[in-house]
N, C-alpha and C positions, 0 to 999 in steps of 0.2 A: 384483854379483861377477859376472864378467867369466866368458864360456864357456872352458871347456877347450880344447884344439888338438883334442883329442879330438869332442869337440860339435861344434866348429868345421867338421872334416872328417867327421863326418855330415850334418851339414844340408847344407853345399857337394854332395855325393855323393847323397843322396837329389834335391835339386833339380837334379842335371842328368840323373840316369839311371833314376831312377825302381824302385830295385832291388828285387827279390823277396826279395835276402838280403845282409844289410851288416852285417858285425862289424868293429871295428875294435879292434886289440887291441895293449895298450902294452908294447912291450917291454922301456922305458928303464932298469925295475929288473934286466934282465938286462946292461946296457952301464955298470951304474951304475963310472963310475972310470975307464972308456974313452974313446977316442977320439972325441969328438963328445958326451961327454955333460956336459951345460950347467950339471947340478943341477936343473932344473926338473920332471924326472920326465915330460918330452914330449917326449924329443929320438928315441924310437925306436920306430917302429909297425909292423904288419901289417896290410894292409887285405885283407879278403875280400868280394869284391864280386860279384852274379849279376846281370845283367839282358839283357833282350831288346835294349837298346842296344849290346851288344857284338856281334851277330850278323853273319855276313860280313863281320869285322873280324878282319885278323891279332892276334897275339896282341902284340906289340911295338906296334901301332898300340891296344890296347886299354890298355895300360899308359900311351901318350902322352895317351889322352882322359883318365884319370882323374888322371895328373900337370895336364894343363891345369884342370881341374876343380877342382884344391885351388890355384890360384894360386901364392903364395909362399911357400905351406908347406912344399913339398918341398925342399930345398938351403938356406931362409930361414929357417925356427923351426923345422923336424924336420930332424934331419941324418941319418937312415936311416930309408927307408919300405920295407918289402918289400911288393909288392901282386900278388895272386892274383885273377885275373876270368875270370869263367864267364859261359854263359848259360843261360836254364833247360831249355833242349832236351838 
């Protein structure tokens, strides 16, 4: 059985940032029938991630780092991604 998009995102983010906190919340049901809903049940997500990797980095660059770590998932395989990034401090 193939991994879900959420499982794939979790693995990529854990490898890239060794987060002290990571939540991947599937918001797709809230957007059922809306633009970008592909019927897969994996089109809209919120990522909450906390990692020391984000220290001394601007909010915008933190989001870019997360998007880079996720490769082709944002925009290609997932329609919408809300990213909440913080440091442990």
